[in-house]
Structure formats: structure tokens, C-alpha cells
Backbone as JSON Lines, residues from 0, in Angstrom:
{"i":0,"aa":"M","n":[18.47,-104.94,77.71],"ca":[17.34,-104.47,78.49],"c":[16.08,-105.11,77.93]}
{"i":1,"aa":"K","n":[15.17,-105.48,78.77],"ca":[13.94,-106.11,78.35],"c":[12.75,-105.36,78.82]}
{"i":2,"aa":"A","n":[11.71,-105.23,78.01],"ca":[10.45,-104.55,78.41],"c":[9.43,-105.55,78.78]}
{"i":3,"aa":"V","n":[8.46,-105.14,79.65],"ca":[7.42,-106.05,80.02],"c":[6.08,-105.24,80.04]}
{"i":4,"aa":"L","n":[5.0,-105.97,79.83],"ca":[3.68,-105.41,79.95],"c":[3.32,-105.34,81.43]}
{"i":5,"aa":"K","n":[3.05,-104.12,81.94],"ca":[2.78,-103.95,83.35],"c":[1.28,-103.69,83.6]}
{"i":6,"aa":"G","n":[0.53,-103.45,82.54],"ca":[-0.89,-103.21,82.68],"c":[-1.58,-102.99,81.34]}
{"i":7,"aa":"M","n":[-2.84,-103.35,81.29],"ca":[-3.67,-103.14,80.15],"c":[-5.04,-102.67,80.69]}
{"i":8,"aa":"S","n":[-5.51,-101.53,80.18],"ca":[-6.75,-101.03,80.72],"c":[-7.53,-100.22,79.65]}
{"i":9,"aa":"N","n":[-8.78,-99.9,80.0],"ca":[-9.62,-99.05,79.2],"c":[-10.3,-98.12,80.21]}
{"i":10,"aa":"D","n":[-10.55,-96.86,79.82],"ca":[-11.12,-95.9,80.74],"c":[-12.54,-96.22,81.15]}
{"i":11,"aa":"Y","n":[-13.27,-97.03,80.37],"ca":[-14.7,-97.21,80.59],"c":[-15.07,-98.63,80.99]}
{"i":12,"aa":"V","n":[-14.3,-99.59,80.66],"ca":[-14.66,-100.99,80.97],"c":[-13.52,-101.79,81.58]}
{"i":13,"aa":"D","n":[-13.83,-102.83,82.31],"ca":[-12.84,-103.77,82.81],"c":[-12.61,-104.78,81.68]}
{"i":14,"aa":"L","n":[-11.47,-104.72,81.05],"ca":[-11.19,-105.59,79.9],"c":[-11.35,-107.07,80.24]}
{"i":15,"aa":"N","n":[-11.22,-107.49,81.46],"ca":[-11.26,-108.86,81.84],"c":[-12.78,-109.33,81.95]}
{"i":16,"aa":"E","n":[-13.62,-108.35,82.16],"ca":[-15.04,-108.62,82.36],"c":[-15.9,-108.26,81.16]}
{"i":17,"aa":"W","n":[-15.46,-107.31,80.4],"ca":[-16.22,-106.78,79.3],"c":[-16.18,-107.66,78.08]}
{"i":18,"aa":"H","n":[-17.28,-107.79,77.4],"ca":[-17.38,-108.44,76.06],"c":[-18.24,-107.6,75.19]}
{"i":19,"aa":"P","n":[-17.81,-107.3,74.0],"ca":[-18.64,-106.57,73.05],"c":[-19.9,-107.37,72.69]}
{"i":20,"aa":"E","n":[-20.96,-106.62,72.26],"ca":[-22.21,-107.32,71.88],"c":[-21.88,-108.37,70.75]}
{"i":21,"aa":"D","n":[-21.08,-108.02,69.8],"ca":[-20.76,-108.91,68.76],"c":[-19.23,-109.17,68.84]}
{"i":22,"aa":"L","n":[-18.85,-110.36,69.2],"ca":[-17.43,-110.66,69.4],"c":[-16.6,-110.53,68.1]}
{"i":23,"aa":"E","n":[-17.27,-110.57,66.93],"ca":[-16.59,-110.48,65.64],"c":[-16.77,-109.14,64.97]}
{"i":24,"aa":"D","n":[-17.35,-108.14,65.69],"ca":[-17.53,-106.78,65.12],"c":[-17.43,-105.79,66.21]}
{"i":25,"aa":"F","n":[-16.22,-105.33,66.48],"ca":[-16.02,-104.41,67.63],"c":[-14.71,-103.63,67.46]}
{"i":26,"aa":"S","n":[-14.59,-102.62,68.22],"ca":[-13.34,-101.84,68.36],"c":[-13.27,-101.4,69.79]}
{"i":27,"aa":"V","n":[-12.06,-101.48,70.37],"ca":[-11.86,-100.99,71.73],"c":[-10.49,-100.4,71.85]}
{"i":28,"aa":"D","n":[-10.44,-99.26,72.59],"ca":[-9.2,-98.59,72.84],"c":[-8.54,-99.19,74.08]}
{"i":29,"aa":"I","n":[-7.25,-99.49,74.0],"ca":[-6.58,-100.11,75.18],"c":[-5.31,-99.27,75.45]}
{"i":30,"aa":"L","n":[-5.2,-98.95,76.75],"ca":[-3.96,-98.3,77.26],"c":[-2.99,-99.38,77.79]}
{"i":31,"aa":"L","n":[-1.82,-99.41,77.22],"ca":[-0.83,-100.33,77.67],"c":[0.19,-99.64,78.5]}
{"i":32,"aa":"K","n":[0.51,-100.2,79.64],"ca":[1.61,-99.67,80.51],"c":[2.76,-100.64,80.29]}
{"i":33,"aa":"I","n":[3.87,-100.13,79.74],"ca":[5.03,-100.94,79.4],"c":[6.28,-100.27,79.96]}
{"i":34,"aa":"G","n":[7.09,-101.09,80.64],"ca":[8.32,-100.52,81.24],"c":[9.39,-101.57,81.25]}
{"i":35,"aa":"G","n":[10.55,-101.16,81.75],"ca":[11.69,-102.05,81.88],"c":[11.41,-103.13,82.92]}
{"i":36,"aa":"A","n":[11.86,-104.36,82.67],"ca":[11.67,-105.47,83.55],"c":[12.19,-105.21,84.97]}
{"i":37,"aa":"S","n":[13.24,-104.45,85.03],"ca":[13.91,-104.22,86.31],"c":[13.55,-102.91,86.92]}
{"i":38,"aa":"S","n":[12.56,-102.14,86.36],"ca":[12.19,-100.88,86.83],"c":[10.68,-100.88,87.3]}
{"i":39,"aa":"A","n":[10.36,-100.03,88.23],"ca":[9.0,-99.91,88.7],"c":[8.13,-99.11,87.76]}
{"i":40,"aa":"G","n":[8.7,-98.21,86.99],"ca":[8.01,-97.28,86.14],"c":[7.5,-97.92,84.85]}
{"i":41,"aa":"A","n":[6.63,-97.2,84.14],"ca":[6.14,-97.59,82.86],"c":[5.68,-96.4,82.08]}
{"i":42,"aa":"D","n":[5.76,-96.53,80.75],"ca":[5.24,-95.51,79.84],"c":[3.94,-95.98,79.28]}
{"i":43,"aa":"N","n":[3.11,-95.0,78.87],"ca":[1.84,-95.38,78.29],"c":[1.94,-95.51,76.76]}
{"i":44,"aa":"F","n":[1.29,-96.48,76.26],"ca":[1.21,-96.75,74.84],"c":[-0.27,-97.02,74.49]}
{"i":45,"aa":"D","n":[-0.82,-96.41,73.47],"ca":[-2.18,-96.63,73.07],"c":[-2.28,-97.66,71.94]}
{"i":46,"aa":"L","n":[-3.38,-98.42,71.95],"ca":[-3.6,-99.42,70.94],"c":[-5.15,-99.54,70.7]}
{"i":47,"aa":"V","n":[-5.55,-99.53,69.46],"ca":[-6.91,-99.84,69.07],"c":[-6.94,-101.26,68.63]}
{"i":48,"aa":"V","n":[-7.84,-102.08,69.25],"ca":[-8.05,-103.47,68.84],"c":[-9.39,-103.55,68.17]}
{"i":49,"aa":"C","n":[-9.43,-104.12,67.0],"ca":[-10.71,-104.18,66.25],"c":[-10.69,-105.42,65.37]}
{"i":50,"aa":"T","n":[-11.88,-105.67,64.8],"ca":[-12.03,-106.85,63.93],"c":[-12.12,-106.39,62.47]}
{"i":51,"aa":"P","n":[-11.85,-107.27,61.51],"ca":[-11.97,-106.92,60.07],"c":[-13.39,-106.43,59.7]}
{"i":52,"aa":"R","n":[-14.39,-107.04,60.36],"ca":[-15.78,-106.59,60.08],"c":[-15.97,-105.16,60.52]}
{"i":53,"aa":"W","n":[-15.51,-104.83,61.67],"ca":[-15.65,-103.42,62.13],"c":[-14.9,-102.51,61.19]}
{"i":54,"aa":"L","n":[-13.66,-102.91,60.87],"ca":[-12.78,-102.1,60.02],"c":[-13.41,-101.93,58.61]}
{"i":55,"aa":"S","n":[-14.09,-102.89,58.1],"ca":[-14.64,-102.85,56.72],"c":[-15.68,-101.77,56.61]}
{"i":56,"aa":"R","n":[-16.33,-101.42,57.7],"ca":[-17.33,-100.3,57.66],"c":[-16.69,-98.99,57.37]}
{"i":57,"aa":"F","n":[-15.36,-98.86,57.53],"ca":[-14.65,-97.62,57.26],"c":[-13.68,-97.72,56.08]}
{"i":58,"aa":"S","n":[-13.83,-98.79,55.31],"ca":[-12.87,-98.96,54.23],"c":[-12.93,-97.93,53.17]}
{"i":59,"aa":"D","n":[-14.1,-97.29,52.99],"ca":[-14.19,-96.22,51.95],"c":[-13.41,-95.0,52.39]}
{"i":60,"aa":"L","n":[-13.26,-94.83,53.68],"ca":[-12.57,-93.66,54.19],"c":[-11.03,-93.98,54.29]}
{"i":61,"aa":"G","n":[-10.65,-95.19,54.23],"ca":[-9.25,-95.63,54.44],"c":[-8.97,-95.67,55.91]}
{"i":62,"aa":"Q","n":[-7.95,-96.45,56.29],"ca":[-7.58,-96.62,57.69],"c":[-6.12,-96.77,57.76]}
{"i":63,"aa":"W","n":[-5.48,-96.14,58.71],"ca":[-4.09,-96.34,59.0],"c":[-3.96,-97.55,59.91]}
{"i":64,"aa":"G","n":[-2.85,-98.25,59.9],"ca":[-2.76,-99.45,60.7],"c":[-1.86,-99.34,61.93]}
{"i":65,"aa":"R","n":[-1.0,-98.32,61.98],"ca":[-0.1,-98.19,63.16],"c":[-0.98,-97.9,64.42]}
{"i":66,"aa":"G","n":[-0.64,-98.55,65.47],"ca":[-1.42,-98.35,66.69],"c":[-2.71,-99.14,66.67]}
{"i":67,"aa":"M","n":[-2.76,-100.17,65.81],"ca":[-3.99,-100.92,65.65],"c":[-3.59,-102.43,65.57]}
{"i":68,"aa":"L","n":[-4.35,-103.22,66.29],"ca":[-4.25,-104.65,66.17],"c":[-5.55,-105.2,65.66]}
{"i":69,"aa":"V","n":[-5.53,-105.92,64.58],"ca":[-6.75,-106.48,64.01],"c":[-6.83,-107.93,64.37]}
{"i":70,"aa":"V","n":[-7.94,-108.32,65.0],"ca":[-8.19,-109.67,65.42],"c":[-9.49,-110.18,64.88]}
{"i":71,"aa":"N","n":[-9.64,-111.5,64.78],"ca":[-10.92,-112.04,64.23],"c":[-12.08,-111.98,65.2]}
{"i":72,"aa":"R","n":[-11.78,-112.01,66.52],"ca":[-12.82,-111.96,67.51],"c":[-12.24,-111.49,68.84]}
{"i":73,"aa":"Y","n":[-13.13,-111.04,69.7],"ca":[-12.67,-110.56,71.01],"c":[-12.34,-111.73,71.93]}
{"i":74,"aa":"D","n":[-11.1,-111.79,72.28],"ca":[-10.6,-112.78,73.22],"c":[-9.44,-112.09,73.97]}
{"i":75,"aa":"I","n":[-9.73,-111.58,75.22],"ca":[-8.77,-110.78,75.88],"c":[-7.43,-111.56,76.16]}
{"i":76,"aa":"D","n":[-7.51,-112.87,76.37],"ca":[-6.29,-113.63,76.58],"c":[-5.45,-113.68,75.34]}
{"i":77,"aa":"L","n":[-6.1,-113.83,74.15],"ca":[-5.34,-113.82,72.92],"c":[-4.74,-112.46,72.64]}
{"i":78,"aa":"I","n":[-5.52,-111.4,72.88],"ca":[-5.01,-110.01,72.71],"c":[-3.79,-109.8,73.56]}
{"i":79,"aa":"R","n":[-3.93,-110.13,74.89],"ca":[-2.79,-109.99,75.78],"c":[-1.59,-110.74,75.32]}
{"i":80,"aa":"A","n":[-1.81,-112.0,74.88],"ca":[-0.7,-112.78,74.41],"c":[-0.04,-112.17,73.17]}
{"i":81,"aa":"R","n":[-0.81,-111.63,72.25],"ca":[-0.24,-111.02,71.07],"c":[0.56,-109.78,71.42]}
{"i":82,"aa":"V","n":[0.02,-108.94,72.31],"ca":[0.72,-107.74,72.77],"c":[2.03,-108.12,73.47]}
{"i":83,"aa":"T","n":[1.96,-109.08,74.35],"ca":[3.12,-109.55,75.09],"c":[4.2,-110.08,74.14]}
{"i":84,"aa":"S","n":[3.83,-110.84,73.17],"ca":[4.71,-111.41,72.18],"c":[5.42,-110.22,71.4]}
{"i":85,"aa":"C","n":[4.7,-109.21,71.07],"ca":[5.3,-108.1,70.39],"c":[6.3,-107.36,71.29]}
{"i":86,"aa":"I","n":[5.95,-107.21,72.56],"ca":[6.8,-106.52,73.52],"c":[8.11,-107.35,73.72]}
{"i":87,"aa":"D","n":[7.92,-108.68,73.82],"ca":[9.08,-109.57,74.0],"c":[10.12,-109.45,72.84]}
{"i":88,"aa":"D","n":[9.63,-109.14,71.65],"ca":[10.55,-109.01,70.53],"c":[11.38,-107.7,70.51]}
{"i":89,"aa":"C","n":[11.03,-106.81,71.37],"ca":[11.7,-105.48,71.4],"c":[12.78,-105.52,72.54]}
{"i":90,"aa":"V","n":[14.01,-105.66,72.13],"ca":[15.12,-105.78,73.07],"c":[16.2,-104.72,72.64]}
{"i":91,"aa":"A","n":[16.74,-103.99,73.57],"ca":[17.83,-103.04,73.27],"c":[18.63,-102.73,74.51]}
{"i":92,"aa":"D","n":[19.62,-101.87,74.36],"ca":[20.48,-101.53,75.49],"c":[19.91,-100.53,76.44]}
{"i":93,"aa":"D","n":[18.93,-99.75,75.94],"ca":[18.34,-98.71,76.82],"c":[16.86,-98.52,76.52]}
{"i":94,"aa":"W","n":[16.16,-97.83,77.44],"ca":[14.73,-97.68,77.31],"c":[14.34,-96.84,76.09]}
{"i":95,"aa":"P","n":[15.02,-95.73,75.73],"ca":[14.64,-94.98,74.51],"c":[14.61,-95.86,73.28]}
{"i":96,"aa":"S","n":[15.63,-96.76,73.18],"ca":[15.73,-97.65,71.99],"c":[14.56,-98.64,71.99]}
{"i":97,"aa":"I","n":[14.24,-99.15,73.16],"ca":[13.09,-100.08,73.24],"c":[11.78,-99.39,72.91]}
{"i":98,"aa":"A","n":[11.6,-98.18,73.54],"ca":[10.35,-97.44,73.29],"c":[10.24,-97.08,71.77]}
{"i":99,"aa":"S","n":[11.34,-96.81,71.15],"ca":[11.3,-96.57,69.69],"c":[10.81,-97.76,68.96]}
{"i":100,"aa":"Q","n":[11.31,-98.93,69.31],"ca":[10.88,-100.14,68.66],"c":[9.35,-100.41,68.96]}
{"i":101,"aa":"L","n":[8.95,-100.17,70.18],"ca":[7.53,-100.39,70.52],"c":[6.64,-99.45,69.76]}
{"i":102,"aa":"S","n":[7.18,-98.22,69.54],"ca":[6.28,-97.23,68.86],"c":[6.05,-97.54,67.38]}
{"i":103,"aa":"R","n":[6.67,-98.57,66.85],"ca":[6.32,-99.0,65.53],"c":[4.97,-99.71,65.52]}
{"i":104,"aa":"F","n":[4.57,-100.24,66.67],"ca":[3.34,-100.97,66.81],"c":[2.24,-100.23,67.61]}
{"i":105,"aa":"F","n":[2.69,-99.56,68.68],"ca":[1.79,-98.86,69.62],"c":[2.08,-97.4,69.52]}
{"i":106,"aa":"L","n":[1.11,-96.54,69.94],"ca":[1.33,-95.11,69.94],"c":[1.87,-94.71,71.31]}
{"i":107,"aa":"W","n":[3.13,-94.31,71.37],"ca":[3.83,-93.96,72.59],"c":[3.5,-92.5,73.04]}
{"i":108,"aa":"E","n":[3.27,-92.37,74.35],"ca":[2.94,-91.08,74.85],"c":[4.0,-90.02,74.67]}
{"i":109,"aa":"F","n":[5.26,-90.4,74.6],"ca":[6.36,-89.44,74.42],"c":[6.9,-89.33,73.01]}
{"i":110,"aa":"E","n":[6.24,-89.96,72.08],"ca":[6.73,-89.92,70.66],"c":[6.73,-88.43,70.21]}
{"i":111,"aa":"G","n":[7.83,-88.02,69.67],"ca":[7.97,-86.68,69.2],"c":[8.22,-85.61,70.24]}
{"i":112,"aa":"Y","n":[8.32,-85.99,71.47],"ca":[8.57,-85.1,72.62],"c":[9.96,-84.51,72.5]}
{"i":113,"aa":"V","n":[10.04,-83.23,72.62],"ca":[11.33,-82.52,72.59],"c":[11.42,-81.72,73.9]}
{"i":114,"aa":"S","n":[12.49,-81.93,74.64],"ca":[12.64,-81.2,75.96],"c":[13.26,-79.88,75.74]}
């Protein structure tokens, strides 16, 4: 089974039109919609994209890295390509196994869910 990126969005800005004031000092939350290539559905995964300069302002507090992509500057095409490359590397026999692999990088909406 193969996963694909079905959407990338932010609640407040159009990621294709938006540019931070400083391309080398920013943070933006991105919602990724990822699903099976042969299915119409998708699960939500959260990702924070930021720069080292932005991150350095919080170094005294410490920062966790899971669910975070650090880039040198804002370039939505580069960000999309990096996310897509990561998704392409996650292959398994079923969706739960793929989602588990993806959740090493992105924050999965159903992680830890118990029915």
C-alpha cells in the first residue's frame, strides 16, 4: 500500500499565497491530509515548519523535534517536496502500519486512540 499527500493547509492563510515577513525567521502550522493512493479518504497529520533562526529564540526552553520540519527559508514548493518525499518512503501492507510510520514525523490525529 502507498500513501499520498492529498492536501496541505493552514487555518488562517493560503500557503500558496502567504509569505512570512522574514523568509528566514518564521514558524507556521500545517495540516496535512494523507491517505491511501487508492482511497478517497485521508487522515489529518499536523506539522510545524520553522527556521533555525525562529527555533533559536526558544533554545533556552528546549524544543522537541517530532512533528517539526526545520527549513532554512520559506519555500512552499520545497516544503511540499520534502513532505511528499517523506510520505513516499512510508510503504506497508495496510493503512495502520503506514500511519504508524508517518507518525514518526508528523502528529497523527488518531495516535493513541483506543476504541
